[in-house]
All heavy atoms as TSV, in Angstrom:
chain	resi	resn	atom	element	x	y	z
A	1	MET	N	N	106.812	75.224	152.602
A	1	MET	CA	C	107.857	75.729	151.842
A	1	MET	C	C	107.349	76.746	150.805
A	1	MET	O	O	108.230	77.556	150.400
A	1	MET	CB	C	108.546	74.569	151.093
A	1	MET	CG	C	109.759	74.970	150.261
A	1	MET	SD	S	111.343	75.134	151.094
A	1	MET	CE	C	112.473	75.179	149.778
A	2	SER	N	N	106.171	76.751	150.515
A	2	SER	CA	C	105.686	77.716	149.538
A	2	SER	C	C	105.800	79.122	149.967
A	2	SER	O	O	106.151	79.984	149.146
A	2	SER	CB	C	104.179	77.444	149.239
A	2	SER	OG	O	103.333	77.588	150.348
A	3	SER	N	N	105.582	79.519	151.316
A	3	SER	CA	C	105.787	80.810	151.700
A	3	SER	C	C	107.225	81.137	151.746
A	3	SER	O	O	107.722	82.213	151.433
A	3	SER	CB	C	105.311	80.972	153.160
A	3	SER	OG	O	105.879	80.170	154.048
A	4	GLU	N	N	108.136	80.167	152.067
A	4	GLU	CA	C	109.572	80.449	152.017
A	4	GLU	C	C	110.022	80.698	150.586
A	4	GLU	O	O	110.742	81.529	150.298
A	4	GLU	CB	C	110.305	79.142	152.606
A	4	GLU	CG	C	110.341	79.103	153.965
A	4	GLU	CD	C	111.184	77.953	154.451
A	4	GLU	OE1	O	111.748	77.195	153.717
A	4	GLU	OE2	O	111.347	77.756	155.718
A	5	LYS	N	N	109.428	79.919	149.601
A	5	LYS	CA	C	109.779	80.121	148.188
A	5	LYS	C	C	109.390	81.508	147.744
A	5	LYS	O	O	110.190	82.140	147.023
A	5	LYS	CB	C	109.222	79.016	147.296
A	5	LYS	CG	C	109.593	79.078	145.943
A	5	LYS	CD	C	109.136	77.796	145.175
A	5	LYS	CE	C	109.691	77.822	143.728
A	5	LYS	NZ	N	110.583	76.685	143.555
A	6	GLN	N	N	108.236	81.966	148.114
A	6	GLN	CA	C	107.746	83.321	147.756
A	6	GLN	C	C	108.697	84.298	148.282
A	6	GLN	O	O	109.084	85.228	147.530
A	6	GLN	CB	C	106.379	83.507	148.211
A	6	GLN	CG	C	105.867	84.893	147.694
A	6	GLN	CD	C	104.386	85.076	148.303
A	6	GLN	OE1	O	103.865	84.282	149.082
A	6	GLN	NE2	N	103.794	86.154	147.897
A	7	ASP	N	N	109.076	84.233	149.488
A	7	ASP	CA	C	110.094	85.195	150.116
A	7	ASP	C	C	111.426	85.011	149.540
A	7	ASP	O	O	112.118	86.023	149.375
A	7	ASP	CB	C	110.169	84.952	151.636
A	7	ASP	CG	C	108.860	85.354	152.349
A	7	ASP	OD1	O	108.036	86.001	151.810
A	7	ASP	OD2	O	108.754	84.826	153.442
A	8	ALA	N	N	111.852	83.834	149.150
A	8	ALA	CA	C	113.132	83.649	148.531
A	8	ALA	C	C	113.246	84.397	147.244
A	8	ALA	O	O	114.340	84.868	146.876
A	8	ALA	CB	C	113.410	82.137	148.268
A	9	GLU	N	N	112.229	84.587	146.551
A	9	GLU	CA	C	112.301	85.389	145.244
A	9	GLU	C	C	112.645	86.808	145.523
A	9	GLU	O	O	113.178	87.541	144.798
A	9	GLU	CB	C	110.933	85.285	144.533
A	9	GLU	CG	C	110.594	83.841	143.995
A	9	GLU	CD	C	109.227	83.741	143.406
A	9	GLU	OE1	O	108.469	84.759	143.475
A	9	GLU	OE2	O	108.953	82.588	143.007
A	10	SER	N	N	112.251	87.362	146.825
A	10	SER	CA	C	112.597	88.703	147.104
A	10	SER	C	C	114.071	88.735	147.780
A	10	SER	O	O	114.581	89.806	148.009
A	10	SER	CB	C	111.590	89.219	148.198
A	10	SER	OG	O	111.786	88.581	149.355
A	11	GLY	N	N	114.634	87.580	148.037
A	11	GLY	CA	C	115.944	87.470	148.428
A	11	GLY	C	C	116.091	87.472	150.011
A	11	GLY	O	O	117.149	87.425	150.564
A	12	ILE	N	N	115.009	87.284	150.674
A	12	ILE	CA	C	114.951	87.307	152.220
A	12	ILE	C	C	113.905	86.213	152.584
A	12	ILE	O	O	112.768	86.096	152.146
A	12	ILE	CB	C	114.523	88.535	152.800
A	12	ILE	CG1	C	115.526	89.719	152.380
A	12	ILE	CG2	C	114.428	88.535	154.272
A	12	ILE	CD1	C	115.013	91.074	152.813
A	13	VAL	N	N	114.357	85.396	153.540
A	13	VAL	CA	C	113.480	84.284	154.106
A	13	VAL	C	C	113.729	84.306	155.607
A	13	VAL	O	O	114.874	84.517	156.082
A	13	VAL	CB	C	113.923	82.926	153.535
A	13	VAL	CG1	C	113.194	81.784	154.258
A	13	VAL	CG2	C	113.633	82.838	152.079
A	14	ILE	N	N	112.664	84.258	156.331
A	14	ILE	CA	C	112.739	84.124	157.805
A	14	ILE	C	C	112.698	82.713	158.261
A	14	ILE	O	O	111.877	82.005	157.772
A	14	ILE	CB	C	111.575	84.976	158.445
A	14	ILE	CG1	C	111.633	86.432	158.077
A	14	ILE	CG2	C	111.556	84.806	159.968
A	14	ILE	CD1	C	110.430	87.171	158.485
A	15	LEU	N	N	113.759	82.350	159.008
A	15	LEU	CA	C	113.913	80.917	159.391
A	15	LEU	C	C	113.885	80.823	160.897
A	15	LEU	O	O	114.154	81.846	161.560
A	15	LEU	CB	C	115.249	80.399	158.925
A	15	LEU	CG	C	115.586	80.468	157.393
A	15	LEU	CD1	C	116.960	80.196	157.118
A	15	LEU	CD2	C	114.647	79.509	156.540
A	16	ASN	N	N	113.711	79.602	161.447
A	16	ASN	CA	C	113.848	79.370	162.819
A	16	ASN	C	C	115.188	79.214	163.203
A	16	ASN	O	O	115.595	79.513	164.361
A	16	ASN	CB	C	113.013	78.135	163.187
A	16	ASN	CG	C	111.549	78.256	163.114
A	16	ASN	OD1	O	111.004	79.383	163.323
A	16	ASN	ND2	N	110.852	77.313	162.702
A	17	LYS	N	N	116.088	78.751	162.360
A	17	LYS	CA	C	117.499	78.548	162.564
A	17	LYS	C	C	118.259	78.514	161.287
A	17	LYS	O	O	117.650	78.187	160.221
A	17	LYS	CB	C	117.735	77.346	163.423
A	17	LYS	CG	C	117.335	76.053	162.854
A	17	LYS	CD	C	117.601	74.805	163.738
A	17	LYS	CE	C	117.070	73.580	162.955
A	17	LYS	NZ	N	117.349	72.380	163.782
A	18	PRO	N	N	119.561	78.599	161.247
A	18	PRO	CA	C	120.347	78.509	159.936
A	18	PRO	C	C	120.210	77.106	159.427
A	18	PRO	O	O	119.983	76.074	160.280
A	18	PRO	CB	C	121.784	78.690	160.428
A	18	PRO	CG	C	121.724	79.510	161.627
A	18	PRO	CD	C	120.455	79.013	162.380
A	19	PHE	N	N	120.344	76.836	158.192
A	19	PHE	CA	C	120.229	75.605	157.560
A	19	PHE	C	C	121.513	75.182	156.966
A	19	PHE	O	O	122.442	76.063	156.737
A	19	PHE	CB	C	119.208	75.479	156.480
A	19	PHE	CG	C	119.345	76.569	155.320
A	19	PHE	CD1	C	120.244	76.339	154.304
A	19	PHE	CD2	C	118.597	77.661	155.329
A	19	PHE	CE1	C	120.331	77.269	153.293
A	19	PHE	CE2	C	118.697	78.633	154.316
A	19	PHE	CZ	C	119.608	78.464	153.382
A	20	SER	N	N	121.811	74.018	156.750
A	20	SER	CA	C	123.151	73.426	156.240
A	20	SER	C	C	123.052	73.727	154.650
A	20	SER	O	O	122.135	73.366	153.987
A	20	SER	CB	C	123.213	72.032	156.438
A	20	SER	OG	O	124.237	71.365	155.683
A	21	VAL	N	N	124.175	74.290	154.221
A	21	VAL	CA	C	124.257	74.565	152.730
A	21	VAL	C	C	124.482	73.258	152.022
A	21	VAL	O	O	124.413	73.378	150.759
A	21	VAL	CB	C	125.299	75.612	152.481
A	21	VAL	CG1	C	124.992	77.022	153.013
A	21	VAL	CG2	C	126.683	75.206	152.898
A	22	ASP	N	N	124.848	72.232	152.735
A	22	ASP	CA	C	125.025	70.892	152.014
A	22	ASP	C	C	123.740	70.253	151.620
A	22	ASP	O	O	123.620	69.342	150.820
A	22	ASP	CB	C	125.770	69.958	152.872
A	22	ASP	CG	C	127.211	70.407	153.165
A	22	ASP	OD1	O	127.760	71.179	152.272
A	22	ASP	OD2	O	127.764	70.199	154.264
A	23	GLU	N	N	122.534	70.705	152.176
A	23	GLU	CA	C	121.246	70.192	151.888
A	23	GLU	C	C	120.965	70.539	150.418
A	23	GLU	O	O	121.268	71.691	149.917
A	23	GLU	CB	C	120.135	70.628	152.828
A	23	GLU	CG	C	120.418	70.300	154.227
A	23	GLU	CD	C	119.360	70.844	155.217
A	23	GLU	OE1	O	118.349	71.481	154.646
A	23	GLU	OE2	O	119.576	70.873	156.435
A	24	THR	N	N	120.202	69.633	149.810
A	24	THR	CA	C	119.719	70.040	148.386
A	24	THR	C	C	118.444	70.785	148.416
A	24	THR	O	O	118.194	71.591	147.459
A	24	THR	CB	C	119.548	68.653	147.624
A	24	THR	OG1	O	118.518	67.776	148.260
A	24	THR	CG2	C	120.845	68.007	147.412
A	25	GLU	N	N	117.575	70.620	149.414
A	25	GLU	CA	C	116.350	71.312	149.403
A	25	GLU	C	C	116.566	72.604	150.395
A	25	GLU	O	O	116.641	72.566	151.587
A	25	GLU	CB	C	115.229	70.542	150.027
A	25	GLU	CG	C	113.913	71.166	150.058
A	25	GLU	CD	C	113.303	71.387	148.576
A	25	GLU	OE1	O	113.762	70.597	147.689
A	25	GLU	OE2	O	112.366	72.269	148.499
A	26	GLN	N	N	116.678	73.784	149.660
A	26	GLN	CA	C	116.906	75.114	150.372
A	26	GLN	C	C	115.982	76.154	149.747
A	26	GLN	O	O	115.629	76.021	148.582
A	26	GLN	CB	C	118.365	75.543	150.214
A	26	GLN	CG	C	119.396	74.544	150.817
A	26	GLN	CD	C	120.714	75.065	150.509
A	26	GLN	OE1	O	121.086	76.187	150.302
A	26	GLN	NE2	N	121.680	74.150	150.433
A	27	PRO	N	N	115.650	77.164	150.491
A	27	PRO	CA	C	114.875	78.244	149.970
A	27	PRO	C	C	115.486	78.926	148.743
A	27	PRO	O	O	114.645	79.424	147.948
A	27	PRO	CB	C	114.793	79.216	151.116
A	27	PRO	CG	C	115.129	78.473	152.355
A	27	PRO	CD	C	115.952	77.357	151.954
A	28	PHE	N	N	116.815	79.038	148.664
A	28	PHE	CA	C	117.387	79.750	147.568
A	28	PHE	C	C	118.034	78.841	146.582
A	28	PHE	O	O	118.728	79.325	145.604
A	28	PHE	CB	C	118.465	80.670	148.125
A	28	PHE	CG	C	118.023	81.668	149.114
A	28	PHE	CD1	C	118.375	81.614	150.429
A	28	PHE	CD2	C	117.206	82.712	148.745
A	28	PHE	CE1	C	117.941	82.543	151.349
A	28	PHE	CE2	C	116.626	83.587	149.709
A	28	PHE	CZ	C	117.054	83.552	151.004
A	29	GLY	N	N	117.924	77.565	146.700
A	29	GLY	CA	C	118.544	76.656	145.765
A	29	GLY	C	C	119.942	76.369	146.303
A	29	GLY	O	O	120.382	76.784	147.423
A	30	LYS	N	N	120.796	75.680	145.489
A	30	LYS	CA	C	122.151	75.272	145.899
A	30	LYS	C	C	123.023	76.524	146.144
A	30	LYS	O	O	122.988	77.485	145.365
A	30	LYS	CB	C	122.864	74.385	144.898
A	30	LYS	CG	C	124.228	73.851	145.153
A	30	LYS	CD	C	124.212	72.997	146.397
A	30	LYS	CE	C	125.564	72.499	146.790
A	30	LYS	NZ	N	125.670	72.029	148.018
A	31	ARG	N	N	123.740	76.514	147.233
A	31	ARG	CA	C	124.722	77.495	147.565
A	31	ARG	C	C	125.963	76.789	148.037
A	31	ARG	O	O	126.057	75.691	148.422
A	31	ARG	CB	C	124.259	78.372	148.748
A	31	ARG	CG	C	122.970	79.271	148.323
A	31	ARG	CD	C	123.402	80.252	147.275
A	31	ARG	NE	N	122.439	81.173	147.014
A	31	ARG	CZ	C	121.500	81.070	146.083
A	31	ARG	NH1	N	121.433	80.039	145.248
A	31	ARG	NH2	N	120.577	82.095	145.830
A	32	TRP	N	N	127.192	77.499	147.949
A	32	TRP	CA	C	128.408	76.956	148.238
A	32	TRP	C	C	128.970	77.287	149.568
A	32	TRP	O	O	130.040	76.841	149.929
A	32	TRP	CB	C	129.468	77.338	147.096
A	32	TRP	CG	C	128.892	76.882	145.753
A	32	TRP	CD1	C	128.381	77.721	144.804
A	32	TRP	CD2	C	128.692	75.488	145.319
A	32	TRP	NE1	N	128.077	76.933	143.660
A	32	TRP	CE2	C	128.086	75.596	143.979
A	32	TRP	CE3	C	129.016	74.224	145.746
A	32	TRP	CZ2	C	127.886	74.470	143.140
A	32	TRP	CZ3	C	128.795	73.238	145.039
A	32	TRP	CH2	C	128.189	73.306	143.759
A	33	GLY	N	N	128.322	78.165	150.331
A	33	GLY	CA	C	128.785	78.543	151.626
A	33	GLY	C	C	127.852	79.420	152.290
A	33	GLY	O	O	126.917	79.841	151.651
A	34	GLY	N	N	128.014	79.725	153.532
A	34	GLY	CA	C	127.062	80.615	154.221
A	34	GLY	C	C	127.664	80.979	155.566
A	34	GLY	O	O	128.633	80.443	156.027
A	35	GLU	N	N	127.223	82.141	156.042
A	35	GLU	CA	C	127.648	82.674	157.378
A	35	GLU	C	C	126.433	83.006	158.161
A	35	GLU	O	O	125.452	83.279	157.583
A	35	GLU	CB	C	128.591	83.934	157.136
A	35	GLU	CG	C	129.871	83.560	156.617
A	35	GLU	CD	C	130.946	84.622	156.809
A	35	GLU	OE1	O	130.826	85.531	157.728
A	35	GLU	OE2	O	131.829	84.690	155.986
A	36	CYS	N	N	126.570	83.059	159.399
A	36	CYS	CA	C	125.613	83.448	160.377
A	36	CYS	C	C	125.998	84.748	161.072
A	36	CYS	O	O	127.063	84.675	161.647
A	36	CYS	CB	C	125.227	82.323	161.326
A	36	CYS	SG	S	123.892	82.752	162.455
A	37	PHE	N	N	125.184	85.818	161.005
A	37	PHE	CA	C	125.510	87.012	161.660
A	37	PHE	C	C	124.545	87.152	162.851
A	37	PHE	O	O	123.298	86.983	162.694
A	37	PHE	CB	C	125.338	88.255	160.719
A	37	PHE	CG	C	126.386	88.229	159.621
A	37	PHE	CD1	C	126.080	87.667	158.305
A	37	PHE	CD2	C	127.580	88.827	159.917
A	37	PHE	CE1	C	127.038	87.684	157.331
A	37	PHE	CE2	C	128.526	88.761	158.807
A	37	PHE	CZ	C	128.223	88.232	157.610
A	38	THR	N	N	124.962	87.540	164.004
A	38	THR	CA	C	124.167	87.864	165.078
A	38	THR	C	C	124.072	89.369	165.433
A	38	THR	O	O	125.155	89.913	165.671
A	38	THR	CB	C	124.724	87.068	166.388
A	38	THR	OG1	O	124.752	85.671	166.011
A	38	THR	CG2	C	123.785	87.181	167.583
A	39	LEU	N	N	122.915	89.839	165.439
A	39	LEU	CA	C	122.735	91.259	165.681
A	39	LEU	C	C	122.494	91.492	167.209
A	39	LEU	O	O	121.791	90.775	167.764
A	39	LEU	CB	C	121.519	91.753	164.899
A	39	LEU	CG	C	121.554	91.618	163.355
A	39	LEU	CD1	C	120.381	92.178	162.720
A	39	LEU	CD2	C	122.734	92.189	162.700
A	40	THR	N	N	123.141	92.636	167.677
A	40	THR	CA	C	123.020	93.058	168.977
A	40	THR	C	C	121.879	94.156	169.127
A	40	THR	O	O	121.435	94.528	168.079
A	40	THR	CB	C	124.254	93.693	169.436
A	40	THR	OG1	O	124.542	94.890	168.703
A	40	THR	CG2	C	125.438	92.800	169.348
A	41	THR	N	N	121.476	94.444	170.277
A	41	THR	CA	C	120.523	95.554	170.479
A	41	THR	C	C	121.026	96.798	169.867
A	41	THR	O	O	120.209	97.588	169.360
A	41	THR	CB	C	120.100	95.647	171.958
A	41	THR	OG1	O	121.246	95.903	172.688
A	41	THR	CG2	C	119.328	94.431	172.425
A	42	GLU	N	N	122.343	96.998	169.872
A	42	GLU	CA	C	122.913	98.206	169.327
A	42	GLU	C	C	122.717	98.198	167.773
A	42	GLU	O	O	122.363	99.246	167.163
A	42	GLU	CB	C	124.388	98.272	169.619
A	42	GLU	CG	C	125.140	99.495	169.079
A	42	GLU	CD	C	126.597	99.474	169.395
A	42	GLU	OE1	O	127.155	98.618	169.969
A	42	GLU	OE2	O	127.285	100.537	169.048
A	43	HIS	N	N	122.933	97.105	167.219
A	43	HIS	CA	C	122.700	96.883	165.746
A	43	HIS	C	C	121.274	97.197	165.484
A	43	HIS	O	O	120.904	97.966	164.470
A	43	HIS	CB	C	122.945	95.489	165.159
A	43	HIS	CG	C	124.425	95.162	165.313
A	43	HIS	ND1	N	124.837	93.913	165.820
A	43	HIS	CD2	C	125.512	95.949	165.064
A	43	HIS	CE1	C	126.215	93.903	165.843
A	43	HIS	NE2	N	126.678	94.998	165.341
A	44	LEU	N	N	120.324	96.693	166.191
A	44	LEU	CA	C	118.830	96.829	165.888
A	44	LEU	C	C	118.441	98.300	166.145
A	44	LEU	O	O	117.666	98.877	165.423
A	44	LEU	CB	C	118.076	95.931	166.877
A	44	LEU	CG	C	118.140	94.463	166.665
A	44	LEU	CD1	C	117.409	93.687	167.638
A	44	LEU	CD2	C	117.724	94.067	165.205
A	45	ALA	N	N	119.081	98.923	167.176
A	45	ALA	CA	C	118.765	100.357	167.456
A	45	ALA	C	C	119.285	101.183	166.232
A	45	ALA	O	O	118.709	102.213	165.832
A	45	ALA	CB	C	119.444	100.777	168.678
A	46	ALA	N	N	120.455	100.931	165.690
A	46	ALA	CA	C	121.039	101.585	164.548
A	46	ALA	C	C	120.085	101.465	163.363
A	46	ALA	O	O	119.803	102.433	162.737
A	46	ALA	CB	C	122.406	101.026	164.204
A	47	LEU	N	N	119.577	100.323	163.178
A	47	LEU	CA	C	118.659	100.090	162.010
A	47	LEU	C	C	117.327	100.888	162.192
A	47	LEU	O	O	116.981	101.519	161.275
A	47	LEU	CB	C	118.280	98.559	161.854
A	47	LEU	CG	C	119.332	97.632	161.325
A	47	LEU	CD1	C	118.982	96.222	161.523
A	47	LEU	CD2	C	119.668	97.997	159.925
A	48	GLN	N	N	116.854	100.900	163.377
A	48	GLN	CA	C	115.751	101.591	163.789
A	48	GLN	C	C	115.939	103.177	163.585
A	48	GLN	O	O	114.981	103.945	163.396
A	48	GLN	CB	C	115.164	101.262	165.145
A	48	GLN	CG	C	114.568	99.919	165.138
A	48	GLN	CD	C	114.177	99.455	166.521
A	48	GLN	OE1	O	114.670	99.883	167.536
A	48	GLN	NE2	N	113.183	98.574	166.600
A	49	ALA	N	N	117.132	103.605	163.816
A	49	ALA	CA	C	117.495	105.071	163.582
A	49	ALA	C	C	117.803	105.378	162.135
A	49	ALA	O	O	118.211	106.513	161.805
A	49	ALA	CB	C	118.746	105.357	164.429
A	50	GLY	N	N	117.629	104.513	161.239
A	50	GLY	CA	C	117.763	104.765	159.792
A	50	GLY	C	C	119.167	104.430	159.275
A	50	GLY	O	O	119.509	104.782	158.112
A	51	LYS	N	N	119.934	103.849	160.104
A	51	LYS	CA	C	121.317	103.511	159.698
A	51	LYS	C	C	121.318	102.235	158.826
A	51	LYS	O	O	120.351	101.488	158.776
A	51	LYS	CB	C	122.213	103.300	160.892
A	51	LYS	CG	C	122.306	104.421	161.824
A	51	LYS	CD	C	123.131	105.514	161.186
A	51	LYS	CE	C	123.298	106.695	162.197
A	51	LYS	NZ	N	124.052	107.794	161.742
A	52	THR	N	N	122.343	101.953	158.162
A	52	THR	CA	C	122.628	100.789	157.353
A	52	THR	C	C	123.705	99.921	157.962
A	52	THR	O	O	124.785	100.540	158.285
A	52	THR	CB	C	122.961	101.129	155.862
A	52	THR	OG1	O	121.885	101.857	155.276
A	52	THR	CG2	C	123.231	99.933	155.079
A	53	LEU	N	N	123.544	98.664	158.010
A	53	LEU	CA	C	124.659	97.722	158.524
A	53	LEU	C	C	125.379	97.123	157.397
A	53	LEU	O	O	124.748	96.784	156.290
A	53	LEU	CB	C	124.073	96.596	159.364
A	53	LEU	CG	C	123.372	97.003	160.659
A	53	LEU	CD1	C	122.876	95.736	161.256
A	53	LEU	CD2	C	124.099	97.895	161.516
A	54	ALA	N	N	126.705	97.050	157.376
A	54	ALA	CA	C	127.522	96.333	156.306
A	54	ALA	C	C	128.067	95.116	156.927
A	54	ALA	O	O	128.688	95.153	158.043
A	54	ALA	CB	C	128.698	97.298	155.904
A	55	LEU	N	N	127.777	93.899	156.344
A	55	LEU	CA	C	128.177	92.735	156.779
A	55	LEU	C	C	129.315	92.151	155.992
A	55	LEU	O	O	129.197	92.172	154.635
A	55	LEU	CB	C	127.087	91.737	156.873
A	55	LEU	CG	C	125.746	92.180	157.512
A	55	LEU	CD1	C	124.683	91.112	157.447
A	55	LEU	CD2	C	126.042	92.578	158.992
A	56	ASP	N	N	130.391	91.794	156.502
A	56	ASP	CA	C	131.555	91.173	155.713
A	56	ASP	C	C	131.254	89.728	155.564
A	56	ASP	O	O	131.124	88.912	156.435
A	56	ASP	CB	C	132.850	91.421	156.499
A	56	ASP	CG	C	134.135	90.806	155.819
A	56	ASP	OD1	O	133.889	90.666	154.607
A	56	ASP	OD2	O	135.047	90.587	156.491
A	57	VAL	N	N	131.145	89.355	154.305
A	57	VAL	CA	C	130.793	87.915	154.001
A	57	VAL	C	C	132.012	87.256	153.448
A	57	VAL	O	O	132.510	87.566	152.335
A	57	VAL	CB	C	129.658	87.909	152.997
A	57	VAL	CG1	C	129.244	86.411	152.595
A	57	VAL	CG2	C	128.421	88.629	153.496
A	58	GLN	N	N	132.622	86.326	154.242
A	58	GLN	CA	C	133.635	85.345	153.804
A	58	GLN	C	C	134.883	86.275	153.347
A	58	GLN	O	O	135.594	85.765	152.520
A	58	GLN	CB	C	133.217	84.325	152.807
A	58	GLN	CG	C	132.117	83.576	153.354
A	58	GLN	CD	C	131.599	82.512	152.329
A	58	GLN	OE1	O	131.914	82.569	151.141
A	58	GLN	NE2	N	130.945	81.554	152.785
A	59	ASN	N	N	135.046	87.433	153.877
A	59	ASN	CA	C	136.236	88.176	153.527
A	59	ASN	C	C	136.368	88.491	152.053
A	59	ASN	O	O	137.448	88.748	151.544
A	59	ASN	CB	C	137.550	87.686	154.012
A	59	ASN	CG	C	137.613	87.645	155.448
A	59	ASN	OD1	O	137.295	88.581	156.180
A	59	ASN	ND2	N	138.034	86.473	156.087
A	60	GLU	N	N	135.189	88.439	151.375
A	60	GLU	CA	C	135.089	88.679	149.935
A	60	GLU	C	C	133.990	89.535	149.396
A	60	GLU	O	O	134.107	90.263	148.492
A	60	GLU	CB	C	135.082	87.268	149.229
A	60	GLU	CG	C	135.329	87.416	147.692
A	60	GLU	CD	C	135.478	86.007	147.089
A	60	GLU	OE1	O	135.606	85.086	147.838
A	60	GLU	OE2	O	135.448	85.974	145.862
A	61	TYR	N	N	132.828	89.473	150.136
A	61	TYR	CA	C	131.713	90.304	149.717
A	61	TYR	C	C	131.136	91.105	150.885
A	61	TYR	O	O	131.570	90.872	152.025
A	61	TYR	CB	C	130.541	89.231	149.299
A	61	TYR	CG	C	130.968	88.321	148.290
A	61	TYR	CD1	C	131.376	86.941	148.640
A	61	TYR	CD2	C	131.048	88.610	146.858
A	61	TYR	CE1	C	131.629	86.080	147.594
A	61	TYR	CE2	C	131.473	87.728	146.005
A	61	TYR	CZ	C	131.685	86.449	146.368
A	61	TYR	OH	O	132.112	85.547	145.393
A	62	ILE	N	N	130.351	91.994	150.591
A	62	ILE	CA	C	129.693	92.872	151.607
A	62	ILE	C	C	128.143	92.722	151.308
A	62	ILE	O	O	127.821	92.960	150.200
A	62	ILE	CB	C	130.139	94.275	151.589
A	62	ILE	CG1	C	131.579	94.317	152.054
A	62	ILE	CG2	C	129.281	95.178	152.436
A	62	ILE	CD1	C	132.211	95.747	152.032
A	63	THR	N	N	127.454	92.552	152.425
A	63	THR	CA	C	125.906	92.582	152.319
A	63	THR	C	C	125.541	93.761	153.150
A	63	THR	O	O	125.990	93.974	154.256
A	63	THR	CB	C	125.429	91.392	152.780
A	63	THR	OG1	O	125.755	90.272	151.961
A	63	THR	CG2	C	123.867	91.381	152.885
A	64	PHE	N	N	124.603	94.531	152.637
A	64	PHE	CA	C	124.098	95.752	153.325
A	64	PHE	C	C	122.682	95.420	153.871
A	64	PHE	O	O	121.901	94.808	153.188
A	64	PHE	CB	C	123.953	96.946	152.456
A	64	PHE	CG	C	125.342	97.464	151.957
A	64	PHE	CD1	C	125.727	97.105	150.706
A	64	PHE	CD2	C	126.178	98.110	152.772
A	64	PHE	CE1	C	126.992	97.500	150.225
A	64	PHE	CE2	C	127.428	98.567	152.323
A	64	PHE	CZ	C	127.867	98.154	151.062
A	65	VAL	N	N	122.416	95.744	155.120
A	65	VAL	CA	C	121.140	95.504	155.803
A	65	VAL	C	C	120.463	96.789	156.184
A	65	VAL	O	O	121.153	97.605	156.910
A	65	VAL	CB	C	121.291	94.527	156.960
A	65	VAL	CG1	C	119.920	94.353	157.647
A	65	VAL	CG2	C	121.860	93.190	156.590
A	66	ARG	N	N	119.199	97.027	155.738
A	66	ARG	CA	C	118.454	98.244	156.107
A	66	ARG	C	C	117.188	97.817	156.608
A	66	ARG	O	O	116.627	96.762	156.297
A	66	ARG	CB	C	118.366	99.131	154.898
A	66	ARG	CG	C	119.534	99.656	154.294
A	66	ARG	CD	C	119.355	100.697	153.264
A	66	ARG	NE	N	118.643	100.038	152.113
A	66	ARG	CZ	C	118.274	100.649	151.010
A	66	ARG	NH1	N	118.528	101.879	150.839
A	66	ARG	NH2	N	117.779	100.054	150.054
A	67	LEU	N	N	116.605	98.687	157.470
A	67	LEU	CA	C	115.234	98.470	157.942
A	67	LEU	C	C	114.216	99.100	157.131
A	67	LEU	O	O	114.446	100.353	156.774
A	67	LEU	CB	C	115.152	98.928	159.351
A	67	LEU	CG	C	113.797	98.653	160.094
A	67	LEU	CD1	C	113.516	97.245	160.295
A	67	LEU	CD2	C	113.804	99.439	161.460
A	68	GLN	N	N	113.260	98.375	156.679
A	68	GLN	CA	C	112.156	99.011	155.912
A	68	GLN	C	C	111.372	99.930	156.576
A	68	GLN	O	O	110.908	99.611	157.768
A	68	GLN	CB	C	111.276	97.901	155.231
A	68	GLN	CG	C	110.289	98.450	154.230
A	68	GLN	CD	C	109.516	97.404	153.453
A	68	GLN	OE1	O	109.873	96.204	153.612
A	68	GLN	NE2	N	108.441	97.684	152.839
A	69	SER	N	N	111.172	101.129	156.060
A	69	SER	CA	C	110.397	102.160	156.704
A	69	SER	C	C	108.888	101.695	156.729
A	69	SER	O	O	108.394	101.152	155.720
A	69	SER	CB	C	110.564	103.470	155.956
A	69	SER	OG	O	109.608	104.456	156.427
A	70	THR	N	N	108.187	102.043	157.917
A	70	THR	CA	C	106.826	101.731	157.938
A	70	THR	C	C	105.923	102.775	157.361
A	70	THR	O	O	104.822	102.595	157.073
A	70	THR	CB	C	106.410	101.485	159.363
A	70	THR	OG1	O	106.638	102.637	160.132
A	70	THR	CG2	C	107.140	100.263	159.996
A	71	ASP	N	N	106.464	104.005	157.182
A	71	ASP	CA	C	105.557	105.060	156.704
A	71	ASP	C	C	105.305	105.085	155.149
A	71	ASP	O	O	104.220	105.378	154.748
A	71	ASP	CB	C	106.101	106.381	157.111
A	71	ASP	CG	C	107.624	106.722	156.621
A	71	ASP	OD1	O	108.188	105.785	156.113
A	71	ASP	OD2	O	108.030	107.846	156.884
A	72	ASP	N	N	106.370	104.683	154.309
A	72	ASP	CA	C	106.201	104.734	152.896
A	72	ASP	C	C	106.461	103.467	152.211
A	72	ASP	O	O	106.413	103.289	151.043
A	72	ASP	CB	C	107.031	105.831	152.347
A	72	ASP	CG	C	108.482	105.621	152.431
A	72	ASP	OD1	O	108.930	104.587	152.955
A	72	ASP	OD2	O	109.247	106.474	152.052
A	73	GLY	N	N	106.867	102.384	153.046
A	73	GLY	CA	C	107.120	101.106	152.474
A	73	GLY	C	C	108.479	100.930	151.738
A	73	GLY	O	O	108.774	99.904	151.180
A	74	LYS	N	N	109.281	101.980	151.846
A	74	LYS	CA	C	110.714	101.913	151.168
A	74	LYS	C	C	111.660	101.880	152.282
A	74	LYS	O	O	111.392	102.237	153.384
A	74	LYS	CB	C	110.809	103.141	150.259
A	74	LYS	CG	C	109.818	103.108	149.182
A	74	LYS	CD	C	110.136	104.171	148.164
A	74	LYS	CE	C	109.108	104.134	146.989
A	74	LYS	NZ	N	109.257	105.020	146.018
A	75	ALA	N	N	112.826	101.442	151.948
A	75	ALA	CA	C	113.922	101.353	152.908
A	75	ALA	C	C	114.277	102.763	153.378
A	75	ALA	O	O	114.209	103.727	152.600
A	75	ALA	CB	C	115.160	100.706	152.290
A	76	ALA	N	N	114.637	102.806	154.655
A	76	ALA	CA	C	115.042	104.155	155.151
A	76	ALA	C	C	116.340	104.591	154.569
A	76	ALA	O	O	117.218	103.795	154.318
A	76	ALA	CB	C	115.216	104.013	156.783
A	77	ALA	N	N	116.432	105.867	154.355
A	77	ALA	CA	C	117.600	106.344	153.674
A	77	ALA	C	C	118.777	106.523	154.610
A	77	ALA	O	O	118.621	106.648	155.875
A	77	ALA	CB	C	117.267	107.731	153.024
């Protein structure tokens, strides 16, 4: 969990599968809900082409996903 905790501080954790938000031991602490998004090869290609994905979260929030550039370590514009 220590590597998960370190990643959780950055806001991103890589998991083998989604976890139940009802559990008390989670990488991000207690949460009240969650969604699972499945990316297609088209989504991955768009990220690799420098595009940004917008994810609708519970019809209330939006999360943006970008691919980190390998050349300068910053997100692609």
